[in-house]
C-alpha positions, 0 to 999 in steps of 0.5 A, spaced: 503 604 086 506 610 083 512 608 078 515 612 072 515 608 066 519 612 060 519 618 064 511 618 064 508 617 071 503 611 072 499 608 077 499 601 077 493 598 080 491 591 082 484 590 084 481 585 089 479 581 083 486 580 081 486 584 075 492 589 073 491 596 070 496 602 069 493 609 068 496 616 068 498 618 075 496 625 074 489 627 075 486 631 069 482 636 074 489 638 078 496 636 078 495 630 084 497 623 084 492 618 082 496 613 085 495 616 092 487 615 091 482 609 093 481 603 088 473 601 088 472 595 083 474 598 077 475 606 079 480 610 082 478 616 086 483 622 086 484 623 093 484 631 093 477 632 090 474 625 089 474 625 081 473 617 080 477 614 073 475 608 070 481 604 070 479 600 063 478 607 059 481 613 063 474 616 063 472 620 069 465 618 072 465 623 078 466 630 077 470 635 078 474 632 072 471 632 066 477 629 061 480 622 061 487 620 062 491 615 058 491 608 060 496 603 058 497 596 056 499 591 062 501 584 062 505 579 067 511 576 065 514 571 069 511 574 075 513 581 073 508 587 071 510 590 065 507 597 062 507 599 055 507 607 056 508 608 049 502 605 046 496 608 051 489 604 050 485 611 051 488 618 051 486 625 053 485 627 046 479 622 045 474 627 049 474 635 049 474 638 055 468 641 058 
């Protein structure tokens, strides 16, 4: 599901194992929404070109994307999903573009 948190586009994902993740909703390869992609385990596949991003780290596992996207802390409070976009776990500055 794509949401906007503090003006940041975020894809909020619930896996089959009932784990929750929040990842920047724009592919680092081109400006396509990741929330429209498919989830497979802990990977989110960009629907446009097939890059797969690890939901835990934001790092792409499959090209053409080579730069990671930020991931954000998620917690469930009283049945509500809370995302902290001000404190990304991993950022795109962690890795230089190839």
